[in-house]
KEDRENMAR-669778 format. One record per residue (C-alpha): chain; x, y, z; residue number from 1; residue in three letters. Coordinates in Angstrom, 3 decimals. Layout:
N
SITE:A:X:Y:Z:NUM:ALA
...
***
This chain:
276
SITE:A:-0.079:0.115:0.298:1:MET
SITE:A:1.113:3.446:-0.831:2:ASP
SITE:A:2.614:5.313:2.107:3:ILE
SITE:A:0.499:8.316:0.258:4:ARG
SITE:A:-2.861:6.821:0.919:5:VAL
SITE:A:-1.989:7.111:4.774:6:PHE
SITE:A:-1.001:10.477:4.889:7:LYS
SITE:A:-4.353:11.437:2.673:8:THR
SITE:A:-6.299:9.510:5.139:9:PHE
SITE:A:-4.569:11.604:8.331:10:LEU
SITE:A:-5.174:14.795:6.200:11:ALA
SITE:A:-8.744:14.232:5.587:12:VAL
SITE:A:-9.330:13.268:9.416:13:ALA
SITE:A:-7.656:16.419:10.705:14:GLU
SITE:A:-9.859:18.631:8.596:15:TYR
SITE:A:-12.638:16.996:8.079:16:LYS
SITE:A:-13.025:18.442:4.683:17:HIS
SITE:A:-11.719:16.568:1.252:18:PHE
SITE:A:-11.427:20.357:-0.064:19:GLY
SITE:A:-9.035:21.572:2.583:20:ARG
SITE:A:-7.052:17.777:2.578:21:ALA
SITE:A:-6.405:18.437:-0.987:22:ALA
SITE:A:-4.992:22.155:-0.298:23:GLU
SITE:A:-2.548:20.610:2.562:24:THR
SITE:A:-1.321:17.754:0.300:25:LEU
SITE:A:-0.883:19.714:-3.291:26:TYR
SITE:A:-3.219:17.167:-4.978:27:ILE
SITE:A:-6.705:17.441:-6.642:28:THR
SITE:A:-10.095:16.797:-4.161:29:GLN
SITE:A:-10.692:13.755:-6.924:30:ALA
SITE:A:-7.440:12.197:-5.886:31:ALA
SITE:A:-8.126:12.925:-2.360:32:VAL
SITE:A:-11.569:10.772:-2.808:33:SER
SITE:A:-9.815:8.139:-4.919:34:ALA
SITE:A:-7.125:7.439:-2.427:35:ARG
SITE:A:-9.727:7.096:0.347:36:ILE
SITE:A:-11.719:4.860:-1.770:37:LYS
SITE:A:-8.601:2.750:-2.172:38:GLN
SITE:A:-7.869:2.590:1.407:39:LEU
SITE:A:-11.705:1.534:2.225:40:GLU
SITE:A:-11.631:-1.034:-0.702:41:GLU
SITE:A:-8.262:-2.525:0.922:42:TYR
SITE:A:-9.678:-3.200:4.023:43:TYR
SITE:A:-12.728:-4.021:2.988:44:GLY
SITE:A:-15.036:-1.144:5.388:45:THR
SITE:A:-16.031:2.256:5.641:46:GLN
SITE:A:-13.880:4.567:7.192:47:LEU
SITE:A:-15.765:7.951:7.004:48:LEU
SITE:A:-19.156:9.089:7.307:49:ILE
SITE:A:-19.843:11.683:3.993:50:ARG
SITE:A:-22.600:13.654:5.037:51:ASP
SITE:A:-22.940:16.953:3.256:52:LYS
SITE:A:-21.577:19.417:5.999:53:ASN
SITE:A:-20.107:16.722:8.426:54:ASN
SITE:A:-17.476:14.693:7.473:55:LEU
SITE:A:-16.555:11.864:10.471:56:ARG
SITE:A:-14.645:9.056:11.103:57:LEU
SITE:A:-16.488:5.368:11.540:58:THR
SITE:A:-15.215:2.954:14.352:59:PRO
SITE:A:-13.534:1.261:12.125:60:ALA
SITE:A:-11.665:4.819:10.825:61:GLY
SITE:A:-11.124:5.724:14.337:62:GLU
SITE:A:-9.116:2.382:15.013:63:ALA
SITE:A:-7.278:2.859:11.812:64:LEU
SITE:A:-6.086:6.700:12.662:65:LEU
SITE:A:-3.358:5.489:15.294:66:SER
SITE:A:-1.955:2.658:13.111:67:HIS
SITE:A:-1.911:5.307:10.352:68:ALA
SITE:A:-0.071:7.845:12.356:69:HIS
SITE:A:2.555:5.050:13.526:70:LEU
SITE:A:3.023:3.878:9.842:71:LEU
SITE:A:3.498:7.222:8.239:72:VAL
SITE:A:5.945:7.917:11.279:73:SER
SITE:A:8.220:4.961:10.891:74:GLN
SITE:A:8.164:5.587:7.273:75:VAL
SITE:A:9.628:9.169:7.488:76:GLU
SITE:A:12.152:8.219:10.115:77:GLN
SITE:A:13.513:4.946:7.969:78:SER
SITE:A:13.968:7.991:5.171:79:LYS
SITE:A:15.755:10.047:7.496:80:LEU
SITE:A:18.122:7.125:8.812:81:ASN
SITE:A:18.837:6.224:5.289:82:VAL
SITE:A:19.367:9.774:4.230:83:SER
SITE:A:22.070:9.921:7.037:84:ILE
SITE:A:23.899:6.360:6.285:85:ALA
SITE:A:23.864:7.456:2.624:86:ASP
SITE:A:26.037:10.312:3.494:87:GLN
SITE:A:28.651:8.334:6.063:88:GLN
SITE:A:31.911:7.087:4.639:89:LYS
SITE:A:32.319:3.208:4.363:90:LEU
SITE:A:34.485:1.851:7.407:91:ALA
SITE:A:37.210:-0.146:7.166:92:PHE
SITE:A:38.534:-1.687:10.512:93:ASN
SITE:A:41.835:-3.285:11.148:94:LEU
SITE:A:43.761:-4.139:13.833:95:ALA
SITE:A:47.560:-4.924:15.110:96:THR
SITE:A:49.150:-6.079:17.686:97:THR
SITE:A:51.072:-3.565:20.088:98:PRO
SITE:A:54.753:-4.971:18.918:99:ASN
SITE:A:53.388:-4.654:14.790:100:VAL
SITE:A:52.284:-1.221:15.544:101:TRP
SITE:A:55.787:-0.068:17.373:102:ASP
SITE:A:57.990:-1.649:14.773:103:ALA
SITE:A:56.001:-1.303:11.636:104:PHE
SITE:A:52.604:0.338:11.010:105:PHE
SITE:A:52.642:3.388:12.991:106:HIS
SITE:A:55.509:4.742:10.286:107:TYR
SITE:A:52.797:3.812:7.407:108:ARG
SITE:A:49.533:5.319:9.085:109:ILE
SITE:A:49.999:8.466:7.189:110:HIS
SITE:A:50.175:6.495:3.757:111:ASP
SITE:A:47.325:4.345:4.844:112:ALA
SITE:A:44.805:7.529:5.780:113:LEU
SITE:A:46.042:9.101:2.204:114:ALA
SITE:A:44.871:6.109:0.535:115:LEU
SITE:A:41.957:5.854:2.205:116:PHE
SITE:A:40.949:9.145:2.458:117:ASN
SITE:A:37.457:8.445:0.762:118:HIS
SITE:A:36.322:6.068:3.867:119:LEU
SITE:A:36.716:6.052:7.468:120:VAL
SITE:A:40.079:4.349:8.783:121:LEU
SITE:A:39.179:2.679:12.072:122:ALA
SITE:A:42.393:1.316:13.861:123:THR
SITE:A:42.970:-0.562:17.133:124:GLU
SITE:A:45.921:-2.137:18.894:125:ILE
SITE:A:44.938:-5.315:20.768:126:SER
SITE:A:46.330:-8.766:21.442:127:VAL
SITE:A:46.265:-11.688:19.009:128:ARG
SITE:A:43.794:-13.563:20.483:129:GLU
SITE:A:41.401:-10.733:20.456:130:ALA
SITE:A:42.424:-9.987:16.807:131:ILE
SITE:A:41.882:-13.506:15.617:132:GLN
SITE:A:38.189:-13.447:17.573:133:ARG
SITE:A:36.967:-10.098:15.876:134:LYS
SITE:A:38.114:-11.315:12.770:135:LEU
SITE:A:36.178:-14.462:12.911:136:ASP
SITE:A:33.041:-12.331:14.141:137:GLU
SITE:A:33.503:-9.911:11.132:138:ARG
SITE:A:33.943:-6.937:13.092:139:THR
SITE:A:37.194:-6.476:11.946:140:LEU
SITE:A:38.423:-6.383:8.290:141:ASP
SITE:A:42.145:-7.311:8.647:142:VAL
SITE:A:44.954:-7.810:11.214:143:GLY
SITE:A:48.512:-7.241:11.061:144:LEU
SITE:A:50.589:-9.796:12.927:145:LEU
SITE:A:53.947:-11.706:13.031:146:THR
SITE:A:52.836:-14.714:13.326:147:ASP
SITE:A:49.945:-16.482:10.851:148:PRO
SITE:A:46.812:-17.457:12.028:149:ILE
SITE:A:46.743:-21.309:11.403:150:LYS
SITE:A:43.214:-21.614:10.188:151:ASP
SITE:A:41.564:-22.863:6.965:152:ASP
SITE:A:39.063:-19.992:7.298:153:ASP
SITE:A:42.040:-17.255:7.178:154:PHE
SITE:A:44.101:-15.928:4.574:155:THR
SITE:A:47.479:-14.978:5.857:156:ASN
SITE:A:49.753:-12.749:3.356:157:GLU
SITE:A:53.397:-12.053:4.060:158:LEU
SITE:A:53.656:-8.223:3.191:159:ILE
SITE:A:57.094:-7.239:4.630:160:ASP
SITE:A:59.746:-7.425:7.820:161:HIS
SITE:A:61.045:-5.640:10.202:162:PHE
SITE:A:64.555:-6.041:11.927:163:ASP
SITE:A:65.156:-6.214:15.778:164:LEU
SITE:A:68.411:-5.393:17.378:165:ALA
SITE:A:69.283:-6.391:20.627:166:LEU
SITE:A:70.184:-3.300:22.517:167:VAL
SITE:A:71.226:-1.873:26.018:168:GLY
SITE:A:72.116:0.959:28.331:169:SER
SITE:A:75.442:-0.584:28.770:170:ARG
SITE:A:78.030:-2.558:26.121:171:LYS
SITE:A:78.360:-5.833:28.509:172:GLU
SITE:A:75.224:-8.293:28.206:173:PHE
SITE:A:75.472:-11.749:30.180:174:ASN
SITE:A:73.493:-14.349:31.705:175:LYS
SITE:A:74.016:-12.644:34.908:176:ASP
SITE:A:72.210:-9.307:34.104:177:ILE
SITE:A:69.416:-8.255:36.221:178:ASN
SITE:A:67.823:-5.526:34.002:179:ASP
SITE:A:66.777:-7.612:31.196:180:TYR
SITE:A:63.391:-6.615:29.628:181:ILE
SITE:A:61.494:-8.838:27.667:182:LEU
SITE:A:59.151:-8.093:24.673:183:VAL
SITE:A:56.652:-10.005:23.509:184:ASP
SITE:A:57.718:-10.370:19.320:185:TRP
SITE:A:55.324:-13.004:19.117:186:GLY
SITE:A:55.356:-16.964:19.080:187:ILE
SITE:A:58.181:-17.933:16.842:188:THR
SITE:A:60.564:-15.187:18.318:189:PHE
SITE:A:59.277:-16.264:21.790:190:ASN
SITE:A:60.566:-19.969:21.249:191:LYS
SITE:A:63.797:-18.937:19.585:192:GLU
SITE:A:64.982:-16.757:22.365:193:HIS
SITE:A:63.955:-19.252:25.323:194:ALA
SITE:A:66.241:-21.333:23.150:195:LEU
SITE:A:68.943:-19.083:23.037:196:HIS
SITE:A:68.757:-17.094:26.165:197:HIS
SITE:A:68.659:-18.567:29.757:198:LYS
SITE:A:68.382:-15.223:31.326:199:VAL
SITE:A:65.172:-14.157:33.641:200:THR
SITE:A:63.645:-10.841:32.681:201:PRO
SITE:A:63.146:-8.181:35.406:202:SER
SITE:A:60.049:-6.865:33.553:203:PHE
SITE:A:57.938:-8.067:30.476:204:LYS
SITE:A:55.811:-5.996:28.130:205:THR
SITE:A:53.972:-6.271:24.449:206:SER
SITE:A:55.012:-2.692:23.626:207:THR
SITE:A:58.442:-1.610:22.231:208:ALA
SITE:A:58.087:1.723:23.343:209:VAL
SITE:A:57.338:1.091:27.043:210:ILE
SITE:A:60.503:-1.167:27.221:211:ALA
SITE:A:62.537:1.698:25.278:212:LEU
SITE:A:61.135:4.114:28.025:213:GLU
SITE:A:62.345:1.776:30.644:214:VAL
SITE:A:65.738:1.330:29.186:215:ILE
SITE:A:66.342:5.206:29.013:216:LEU
SITE:A:64.799:6.031:32.752:217:THR
SITE:A:66.365:2.919:34.688:218:HIS
SITE:A:68.774:1.134:32.418:219:GLY
SITE:A:68.642:-2.212:30.934:220:GLY
SITE:A:68.586:-4.325:27.476:221:PHE
SITE:A:65.792:-5.501:25.175:222:ALA
SITE:A:64.940:-6.289:21.827:223:TYR
SITE:A:63.537:-3.323:19.993:224:LEU
SITE:A:63.239:-2.301:16.499:225:PRO
SITE:A:65.825:-0.857:14.377:226:THR
SITE:A:63.648:1.888:13.200:227:SER
SITE:A:62.909:2.980:16.767:228:LEU
SITE:A:66.554:3.048:18.351:229:VAL
SITE:A:68.649:4.189:14.890:230:ALA
SITE:A:69.224:7.701:16.547:231:SER
SITE:A:69.971:5.916:20.123:232:LEU
SITE:A:72.475:3.846:18.462:233:LEU
SITE:A:74.396:6.599:16.626:234:GLU
SITE:A:74.776:9.038:19.588:235:ASP
SITE:A:75.447:6.126:21.827:236:GLU
SITE:A:72.839:6.782:24.374:237:THR
SITE:A:72.293:2.944:23.633:238:LEU
SITE:A:74.549:0.041:22.194:239:TYR
SITE:A:74.174:-2.631:19.995:240:LEU
SITE:A:74.513:-6.159:21.409:241:ILE
SITE:A:75.462:-9.278:19.418:242:ASP
SITE:A:72.658:-11.483:19.416:243:SER
SITE:A:71.975:-15.133:18.391:244:PRO
SITE:A:68.260:-14.683:17.832:245:VAL
SITE:A:66.564:-14.201:14.532:246:GLN
SITE:A:66.297:-10.236:13.931:247:ILE
SITE:A:63.872:-10.036:10.878:248:LYS
SITE:A:60.233:-10.410:11.909:249:ARG
SITE:A:57.798:-11.002:9.100:250:PRO
SITE:A:54.322:-8.887:9.199:251:VAL
SITE:A:51.341:-11.016:8.038:252:TYR
SITE:A:48.247:-9.629:6.566:253:LEU
SITE:A:45.337:-11.643:7.926:254:VAL
SITE:A:41.814:-11.880:7.172:255:TYR
SITE:A:38.896:-13.759:6.594:256:ARG
SITE:A:38.267:-15.761:3.364:257:LYS
SITE:A:35.302:-14.222:1.354:258:ASN
SITE:A:35.370:-10.824:3.153:259:ASN
SITE:A:32.927:-8.574:1.605:260:THR
SITE:A:35.747:-6.046:1.956:261:GLN
SITE:A:37.824:-7.836:-0.334:262:GLN
SITE:A:38.197:-5.117:-2.664:263:ALA
SITE:A:39.768:-2.556:-0.032:264:LEU
SITE:A:41.698:-5.335:1.302:265:ILE
SITE:A:43.195:-5.164:-2.090:266:ASN
SITE:A:43.940:-1.680:-1.926:267:GLU
SITE:A:45.640:-2.150:1.278:268:PHE
SITE:A:47.809:-4.710:0.120:269:ARG
SITE:A:49.017:-2.416:-2.502:270:LYS
SITE:A:49.874:-0.125:-0.174:271:LEU
SITE:A:52.848:-2.119:1.116:272:PHE
SITE:A:53.759:-3.484:-2.181:273:ALA
SITE:A:54.618:0.522:-2.666:274:LYS
SITE:A:56.441:1.168:0.303:275:LEU
SITE:A:58.773:-1.908:-0.157:276:GLN
***
């Protein structure tokens, strides 16, 4: 049923006059009469009593009145909501672990913003387990991780690497140090670290920036991104320590298969190909 029919019914019920209702709706009086007739045929009952100088609603018309108000109101609200949504930009949601943000992605955020200037880029930093859960729930489009998600429902694409360096506030590093900071660089790194280092950490963190702040404030050692500490090594605020642990870490672009945002994911992938 055309919503204009209910609007016409409401106008006639308000003005108790076909002519004034027609003027309000900017239609002819004949059109008003035709719409009321259409509504009465739809419900199979008389809705208006048409005396010469006394137009009033029947009991059926009175019963329809509140429903007509609700129908018109809901349609108008839906038009408003659709109009607002149509003006909003699409969103692309991504998450990284703290280590990937510190060592890799925060250097590229301006390029990502430039790439997606036509939509809303939503970013968050979270732990690997939460990222996997949100990808599975499709509340995230992509995740950036140092270790792939081994699940057939996910696609893992190696998009880049970043370098780590064992650095310290002193030149000497041995198993007896008591100010070693363990930064969580992912599952593979943690296995290699446990194999090659028997030192007990005095502090643990998932964030390289926190580890660096502790070292600069209190002294100590940690594996940190070379991009983060290059200037500090150059002026000998920190010192490079020989390391047996693999210092090149991968970055994986991870997303659910059959993703509705595949076109945007393809654009996001091109960003890293361009920057390499």
